[in-house]
C-alpha positions in Angstrom: -0.1 -0.3 -0.2 1.3 3.6 -1.1 2.4 5.6 1.7 -0.1 8.4 3.1 0.2 11.8 1.7 -2.0 14.5 2.6 -4.4 16.0 0.1 -2.6 18.9 -2.2 0.5 17.4 -1.0 3.6 16.0 -2.5 6.6 14.0 -1.2 10.0 14.6 -2.5 13.8 13.8 -0.7 15.7 16.2 0.8 19.4 15.7 1.2 20.8 17.3 4.3 23.8 17.2 6.5 22.4 14.1 8.7 20.8 12.1 5.7 18.3 12.2 3.0 15.0 12.6 4.6 11.3 12.6 2.5 9.9 16.3 2.7 6.3 16.9 2.2 5.3 20.5 0.4 2.2 22.2 -0.5 1.6 25.3 -1.9 2.8 28.2 -4.4 6.4 29.7 -3.8 5.7 32.9 -2.0 8.0 35.6 -1.1 6.2 37.8 0.9 4.6 35.7 3.4 7.1 33.2 5.4 6.6 29.7 4.4 5.3 27.0 7.1 7.8 24.4 8.7 5.6 21.6 10.6 7.2 19.2 13.1 5.4 15.9 13.5 4.8 14.1 16.8 6.6 11.2 18.2 5.6 7.3 18.8 5.2 5.8 14.9 4.0 9.4 13.9 5.0 11.2 10.6 4.5 14.5 9.1 1.2 12.8 6.5 0.4 11.9 9.9 0.2 14.8 12.1 -0.5 17.1 9.1 -2.9 15.3 7.3 -5.6 17.5 7.3 -4.4 20.8 7.7 -1.3 21.1 4.9 -3.9 21.7 2.1 -5.9 24.7 4.1 -2.8 26.1 5.1 -0.8 26.2 1.7 -3.7 28.2 -0.1 -2.1 31.2 0.3 2.4 30.3 1.3 4.4 27.6 1.0 4.2 24.8 3.7 6.7 22.1 4.1 6.8 18.9 6.5 9.8 16.6 6.9 9.9 13.5 8.0 12.6 13.5 11.2 15.3 10.5 11.1 14.0 7.2 12.0 10.6 8.3 11.2 8.2 7.9 8.1 9.4 8.6 4.8 13.0 8.9 6.6 13.1 5.7 8.7 16.0 4.3 6.8 17.9 7.6 8.6 19.6 6.6 12.0 17.9 8.3 14.7 19.7 11.4 16.1 18.4 11.7 19.9 16.7 14.7 21.6 14.9 17.5 21.1 17.9 20.0 20.5 19.6 17.4 17.9 16.2 17.1 15.9 15.9 21.0 16.4 19.3 21.0 14.5 18.4 18.7 11.7 15.4 20.7 11.0 17.4 23.7 10.4 19.5 21.6 8.4 16.4 21.0 6.2 16.0 25.0 6.1 19.6 25.2 4.9 18.6 22.5 2.5 15.9 24.3 1.2 17.4 27.6 1.4 15.0 29.2 3.8 16.8 31.5 6.1 13.3 32.2 7.9 10.1 30.2 8.9 7.1 30.2 10.7 7.7 26.8 12.5 5.1 24.3 13.9 5.2 21.3 16.0 2.8 18.8 17.5 3.6 16.9 21.3 7.6 15.8 20.3 7.6 18.2 17.5 6.2 20.9 19.7 9.1 20.6 21.6 12.2 20.3 18.5 10.5 23.5 17.6 10.6 25.5 20.8 14.4 24.0 20.8 14.8 25.6 17.7 13.3 28.6 18.9 16.2 28.6 21.3 19.0 27.4 19.5 18.7 29.3 16.0 16.4 32.1 17.0 17.3 34.1 13.9 15.8 31.4 12.0 12.4 31.6 13.5 9.2 34.2 12.2 6.9 32.6 14.8 5.6 29.3 16.4 2.7 27.6 16.1 2.8 24.9 19.1 -0.2 21.6 20.0 0.4 20.0 22.9 4.4 20.5 22.7 6.4 18.5 25.2 9.2 20.3 26.7 7.3 22.2 29.1 6.9 20.1 32.3 9.6 18.9 34.8 8.2 15.8 36.0 5.9 13.3 34.2 2.5 13.4 35.9 4.3 11.7 39.4 7.2 10.8 41.1 5.9 7.3 40.8 5.1 7.4 37.2 8.5 9.5 36.2 10.1 6.5 37.6 8.6 3.9 35.5 8.6 6.1 33.0 12.5 6.2 33.0 13.2 2.8 33.4 11.8 1.9 30.6 13.8 4.3 28.7 16.8 2.2 30.4 15.8 -1.6 29.0 18.6 -2.9 26.8 18.2 -2.5 22.9 17.8 -6.3 22.4 14.6 -6.3 24.9 13.3 -3.2 23.9 13.1 -3.4 20.4 11.2 -6.8 20.3 8.7 -5.0 22.9 8.0 -2.4 20.5 7.1 -4.7 17.8 5.0 -6.7 20.1 2.8 -3.5 21.1 2.3 -2.1 17.2 -0.2 -5.2 17.7 -2.3 -2.9 19.8 -1.4 0.7 17.9 -5.3 1.0 16.8 -6.7 0.8 20.6 -3.5 2.9 21.8 -4.4 6.2 19.0 -8.0 6.1 20.3 -7.0 6.1 23.9 -5.2 10.0 23.7 -8.4 11.5 22.3 -11.2 12.1 23.6 -13.6 10.9 20.6 -12.0 8.6 18.6 -14.7 9.5 15.6 -13.0 12.4 15.2 -10.2 11.0 13.6 -10.2 10.1 9.9 -9.7 6.6 9.1 -6.7 6.8 6.6 -4.5 8.6 9.4 -5.3 5.6 12.2 -4.3 3.1 9.0 -1.3 5.0 8.8 -0.6 5.1 12.1 -1.0 1.6 12.3 1.3 0.7 9.1 3.7 3.1 10.5 3.9 1.1 13.8 4.5 -2.4 12.4 7.4 -1.6 10.2 10.9 -2.7 11.0 12.6 -0.2 13.0 9.3 1.6 14.2 9.8 3.1 17.2 13.3 3.6 17.6 13.5 6.9 17.0 11.1 7.9 19.8 12.9 5.8 21.7 16.0 7.3 21.4 14.2 10.9 22.0 12.9 9.4 25.2 16.0 8.0 26.0 17.4 11.9 25.9 14.6 13.4 27.7 13.7 11.4 30.4 16.2 11.7 33.5 15.9 9.4 36.5 14.9 12.5 39.0 13.2 15.0 36.4 12.5 15.3 32.8 15.8 16.4 31.1 14.0 18.8 27.9 12.6 20.4 30.1 12.5 24.2 28.6 10.0 25.8 31.3 12.7 27.9 32.7 14.0 29.0 29.4 10.3 29.6 27.1 11.2 33.6 28.3 14.0 33.8 26.0 11.9 33.2 23.2 10.8 36.3 21.4 8.6 35.1 18.4 5.2 35.3 18.3 3.5 32.4 19.5 0.4 30.3 19.3 -0.2 27.4 22.0 -3.4 24.8 21.0 -3.6 22.3 23.7 -6.9 20.4 24.2 -8.1 20.6 27.8 -8.8 16.8 28.0 -4.8 15.2 27.0 -4.2 12.3 28.7 -0.6 12.0 27.2 1.1 15.8 28.0 -0.1 18.1 30.9 -1.8 21.3 29.6 -0.6 23.1 32.8 2.7 23.4 31.0 1.4 25.3 27.8 -0.7 27.5 30.5 2.9 28.2 32.5 4.4 29.2 29.0 2.3 31.6 27.7 2.5 33.1 30.8 6.2 33.4 30.6 7.0 34.1 26.9 6.6 37.6 26.1 4.4 37.3 22.6 2.3 33.9 23.1 -1.1 32.9 23.5 -2.8 29.9 24.6 -6.1 28.8 23.2 -7.3 25.6 25.4 -9.8 23.5 23.6 -13.0 21.7 25.0 -13.4 18.2 25.0 -10.4 17.5 22.8 -7.1 15.1 23.4 -3.9 15.1 22.3 -4.2 15.4 18.6 -6.2 18.5 18.3 -5.1 19.3 14.8 -7.2 15.7 14.0 -10.0 16.1 16.4 -11.0 19.7 16.6 -9.4 20.3 12.7 -11.6 23.2 11.9 -11.3 25.5 15.7 -7.2 24.6 15.1 -7.4 25.5 11.4 -9.2 29.0 12.2 -7.0 30.0 14.9 -3.4 29.3 12.9 -5.0 31.1 10.0 -5.9 34.1 12.1 -2.4 34.2 13.8 -0.7 33.6 10.6 -2.3 37.1 9.6 -0.8 38.3 12.4 2.6 37.1 11.8 3.1 38.0 8.2 5.0 41.2 7.2 3.0 44.2 6.6 2.8 45.0 2.8 5.2 47.7 1.5 3.5 51.2 1.2 
């Protein structure tokens, strides 16, 4: 079966110093509006899954790009690089290879963590941020006991871990439905692609490397909550109020600390707001893009 491609998008391969990555693109080449670069989430996610319903509508007036990070989706054959800081540098490489000096950068879940790191490590490359249920904003995973077991899970040696990841692929369909408030809101092709990705050889390894770099024994190693005040780029945060994966409290705190940030909390919505509440998320993003776009010359 052919890989999922969002309506209106096309898939290409891009050479970067890290490897040859798949990049989805849509929309016209515009000079008056900065491109929108979208970063997918973790697990068995990829760009087509995260941005299936948004790429086409967002590309009506600007270029929209969405890479598959190393070890994910169409870039599964590229070795994983680790945590959000290393992944942010890969996104900067993608921008270099595409000759993009700046972009508005969006990210969901793990991709939100990557986008935040990009804004901190390469601030001149980020014209704005769109963060959907972003990771990287909590000091502890839920509570001390849960955090300890999450950390212990990342310490399992690969010879034991990888068979467990393959086994868990059998239950992906149920797991996907558990992270949303209403499974009926998810498009069937998106669920099917997520299940297919979870059963591919090597699936889950890149996300495991991200978690190994992110979860310390006693605290989250990727917690940026004390640093987000350094990010001056205009920022839109969107977070489902019923998110069972990423605590909305991190987004609330970030919105208070960042100098130019606005938070939209979405009722009756779980972790995948871009799919669960597609129309609302699209409306809020389009409003934000109009505000961020440079003013026309007189």
